[in-house]
Steps between C-alpha positions, in 0.01 A plus 500: 500500500621546860855587392835329452672296767836326527503191730845386605474145617189429292539119515561470874241382747334835539564615141315203357189586704535877446547518121159343408331745741673791333401382150137465618517851636608637162865568562753470214744270676864431429642221710867437571661163563853363496388179333417481125304179578240698695403747227235274337273519800512879499414518124209262562333732755575820308820622672784635290805301613856628536797286604739702708730467801444773760873502577570618142453872552488599138269218396243559778499872429439439131221253576315734732544804269377288213176430690446872584309395815279708719577263791772249576449199726797338670426134579852365460626218716755220468365197685542125443213279401283403800734704716738207524658527851837385364510797266351767721828639642632572153157625394492755781822645376374502138176667610692760695701581185184552301347713773804728517661510152203384288279761663762767432496418129124476482447834681745668260320346202164609635619857534664495154172381351304781666262275698339676789418204729695199618350212707754267662488169679645477851444266796306530828720257693822699539401709802743545787416305818220660700145458609269419204286585320738730305404814311681638201680758718686243707865421413632213291741243638807655333731425796428128495799264445524265206247462220220676692704818510602465136134471404380790718780733379419421141127555563585839655711590197215408262244698695725806539575505123130486409385748756776752440467504121329808347179321420205340679658195659292244688657202682283194579628291786357159426443218738627149429328387185279194445268389223545422125856518379655526849659243725198468729127430445400594857592803706845476650558574866543863596428778254320339201355627174318329213680574168175627341458757777862602448435558130189697578693728733743586217210543259338753737826682570520587130226759548450550875709587801771754571877459520590270787520149642198268538476178695306245292415183689212305647354595838610315806874508418775718633423815295225756472364572151257781571685736275462274188133446580432870538712651222494223242155358579675162527372178658688181578189309390550575125525193277513464124189308393 
């Protein structure tokens, strides 16, 4: 067996593609969701489900400790179905709360459980204005007004928490997702990423790569992903057959 892993956000767009890959690789997977109605799918594929809210500090700590994981994966988001434009302003605030406060609780739970590695989802479309393509070293758009600034500051908080924790923290800055279980079947404009390739990047980061930030997106967009290709052996062409 590859080891034990705790996947926070196991029934999200990436989590639903990632968990079957982990089971096939031999991991003992515990998957977390807020919704009791989503546990049946996890049981069917061999994932041990746990219903927990990441904002409940005691509950998430108990859940992660109970798993005794070698690795924790942070795939938590709070987005409306089909990215409904009428709900996106509220969703950006909810997502920012997860990135800041949810991450804080999950990092604390990871440390309490003694896990040595944490892989976290971030985004590759929050860079400050400049001349693309952007590398991981370039600044985020934290000074932007309105919801763009709220998002970028929350992303920065998430990334700092993961990278400053006393463990091996890897942050994957994903492009805008498309494919099964997302709001788009074809690549969106700008920085795009198929959801299967996103899942494969997380899968690879469980075993490969050093502490740091990795752009993860398709070529031809506004970011350079050479680091993920070199250190994780990742390719945007990966698809689940």
